[in-house]
N, C-alpha and C positions, 0 to 999 in steps of 0.2 A: 525553290525558296519562295517564289510568289504564291505558289499553292499553299505552302505552310502559313504564310502571312494571312492569306484569305481565311484559312481555317481558324486561326487565332482570332481574327476580327469577328467572324460569325459567332464563335463561342462567347466572346465578351458581350456581343450584342444580345445574344439569347439570355445571358445571365442578367443583363441590365433590364430587359423586358420582364423577366421573372421577378426581380426585385421590385419593379414598378407595380406589378400586380399584387405583390404582398403588401406594399404600402397602401394601395387602394383599398384593400380588404381588411386591414388591421390598423390599430393605433401604432404610432411611431414609437411608443414606449415598449421595451422588451417585456415579454410575458414572464411573470413569475411562475413558480411551480404550481401553486394552487389554481391560477387562472388556466394554465396549460391542462391540468387535470380536469378542470370544469369543462373546458372546450372539448376535451376528448371523452366526456361523460364518465370520468374516472375519479370524481371527487370523493372525499372521505366523510362527508356529512351524514351519510346513512350508516356508518359503522356503529354497531351497538355492543361489540365485544372486542376486547384487546387482551394481549398476554405479554408478560415479560418472563423470559427464561433467565434465571439467576445463575451466573457463572462465578466461580471463586476468584478472588484476587490472589496475587502471588503469596504462597505460603499458607493459604487458608483452604477450607473445604466446603464453604457454603454453596449449596445448590438448591434448585427448586423452581417452582412456578408461581406466578402471581396473575390471577385472572381478574379482569375488570369487566363489569357488565353495566350498561347504561340502564338506569331505572328512573321512574318518575321523580323520585325525591333525591336523586344523586347518582353516584357511581358505586356499585357494590364491589367490594374487594374480597377475594378469597385467595389466601396465600398458604402454600405448603412448602416448607423449607427443611433441609437436613444439613448436617455437618456444622452445627453451631455449638458453642459452649453452653451448658445449662444456664438458664436465666434469661433476663430481658435484653433485647437488642433494639437500638433505634432503627426505625424503618420509615424511609421517606421517598417521595418522588423528587428527583433532581432535574435541574433545568435543561440539560442537554441529553439527547439520546445517543451518547457517545461513550462506549465502554472500551475504547481502543487502548487506554492505559490500564492494563490489567495488573500492573505492579501495585498501584494505589487507587485506581479508578478516579483520579482527580479530573480526568477528561469529562466526567459527568457534570462538572460544575457544582454550584451550590443548590440549596433547596429551591424548588419551583415556587416562585413568588410573583406571579404575573400581575397581581394587584398592587405590588409595591408596598406591602405592609411593613417590610423590614422588621417584622416581629415574630419570632418563633414562639410556639406554645404547643402544649399537648392538646389535641383536639377535644378530649373529654373535659378539659377545663373550660371550654368555651372562649368567647372573645376573639379578638383579631389574631390570626396566625397565618403562616404560609399555606398556600393552597396544597402544597406537597407534604404537609405534616401528617403522618399517619400514626404517630405515637411509637409504641413498642410492640415487638412480637416476642413471645416467650417460648423458650426451648425447654423441653423436658430433659431428663437425665440421659436420654439417648441422643440428644442433640436435634430432636425433631420439633418443629414449630408450626402451628396453624393459627391463622388469623382470619376472622370474618368481620368486616366493618363496612360502613357506608360513608363515603366522602361527599359532603354537601358543598355546593358552590363551585364544583368543577363538572366538566363533561368529558366524554371520551373524545369526541371529534366535533362538538358543537361550537357555537359562537362564544360560549362562556368558559374561559380558562381550560381549553382542551389539553388532555394529558397525552394523547397519541404522539409518539415520536420523542417523548421524554425518557427518563430512565428511573429504575427503582434501585435504591441502595439499602443494603442491610449493614448495620454498623457493629462495631466490636463491643460497645458498652451500652447500658441503658440510656435512653433519652430522658434527661431530668427535667426538661422544660426550660433550662437555663438559656440565656441569650449568649450568642446570637443563633446557635444551631443545636442546642440541647446537650452539648458536651458529651456526645456519644462516641467519640474516639474514631479509630480507623475504619476503613471501608472493607468489609469482608467479602462482599459480593455485589455484582452489578448486572443489570439486565435492561435492555432497551424495550420500551413498550411499543409493540407492533400490532397490526390487525390480526385478530384471532380467527381461526377456522370456526364458523358458527357451531360446528358439531363438538367442539372442545368443551368438556365439562370439568 
């Protein structure tokens, strides 16, 4: 029993010394994920391309990819989707990178609006709008849709309104530009924006 007690005492003493060493070398504040990544040399600031793989919500068929590329004047967006009804569909970046609720994709939250504009608008109309407003994507008679556009005022992983880790939502109806979110109806598909393989085109 005395031997066991000595072992326990030594173990606790070692742990105390280790903690003291940690306190001496780091701030007493817990490290957040960005700081931990930076300390490990694994920050995201140098990421220049990202991708969202769209998966259908329950009862729908929307699938595809959305590729984001950082350019000097903004973020280039190239989207290819299938499984849509012919016509226009609202197309937005939403605030949370969470597609866990694939019944309705409500887990993705609302439109990405880091500037707090609280004002939805079609980007082509100009003026104040949510950073995540991408307007509409149009599907042909086969349900195929392609969109190429450039988002200004955002970055992939920079200091200015980064989109990495957010989500892309394709909606049931056209985005009319109406307040507060374009009256685009239900969510047909959801995809989290993650770091892309640089070879992906």
